[in-house]
N, C-alpha and C positions, 0 to 999 in steps of 0.2 A: 504494499501500499503505498503511494505517497501522496504528499499534501498533509496538509494540518487536520487531525480527527478529535472527536471530544470522546475521553474515556470515562464511563461515569462509574461510580464504584458505590455501592451500597454501604453507608457507615453502619451497619447492623452488626453486633457482636452475637455468637451463639450463645444460649443461657448456660450459666455454668452455677454449678451448686457446691463447689469448690476452691479453695484458693489456688491460683496456678500463677505461674511466671508468667509477666506481659510477653504476648507473643508478635513475633516479629511480621512484621507486612511484607507483603509480594512486592519485588521490586517493582517498582512504576517507571513509566517511560513519558517522555517529555516535558520532566520539570527539571531537569538537569540543566543548571546555568541561569536557571530562572530567578526573578525576585516575585516572590509569593505573599501576599496581604492575607490576612486571618481577619475576619470581621463578625464579633459574637454578636449574639441577639440581645435584647433587652430582657431576656429571662435573668434570673441572677445566677442561675447555675451555667450558664452558657461562657461569661469571661475565664472563670477556670480552666472549665474543659478545652476552652480554644487555646489557652496560654500553655496546657500540656500538650495537645496535637502541634504546636507552634516547635516548642521545643523536640518534640520527636521527629518532626518534620526536618528540623537543624541537623539534628545528630544523624538521622537514619537515611537521607537521601542525598542528593547531591545538589541541591537546588543552592544556589548563589546567596540568596537571602531570604529568610521566613520572617516575618514579622507579624506583628497583630497591631490593632488600629483600633480604639476605643471611640466610635463615632459619636457625636453629640449633635447629630442632626433634628432637625424638627419634624420628626415624622408624622407627629400626631397633631397638627397644626397646620390644616387646608392651606390657610391663609400665606403662610411661608413657605409651602412645597414647592416653590420655584428655588430655594436656598439647597436643595438636595442635590440637584444634578452639578453646579459648579464644585461642590464638596467631593462628589463621586469623581469627577473628571479630575480635581488635585489630587486623590489618590491615587488612582490610574496610571498620571504620568509619573508614581513612584513603582509600579511591579508591573508585571507582564501577566499574573493571572490573581484575580480576586477570588475570595471564597468566604461567602457569610454563613454562618453556624450557627447553629442551636444545640442545647443539650436539657438533659433532663433534670 
């Protein structure tokens, strides 16, 4: 296959009823040398989850840079919605891949 493609990975782990060592993820193609930003959702559990994911991606992939951004964007204020696009554009200039995540 030539050209760019999108690989979707379902972020669901199999249920475990015993404690185990953290599993190693499969080698992923396409992020080597990339600058990746991870955006947590507004759920209280999301920022810690995203921080751990960023550390693992930094340690276990060949990405050039993996970082988080805690957005303070006016998503819940329709009258200020026009401020979102310029902020997204600003972050996009700093990265090659932007991932918005959630956690429980």
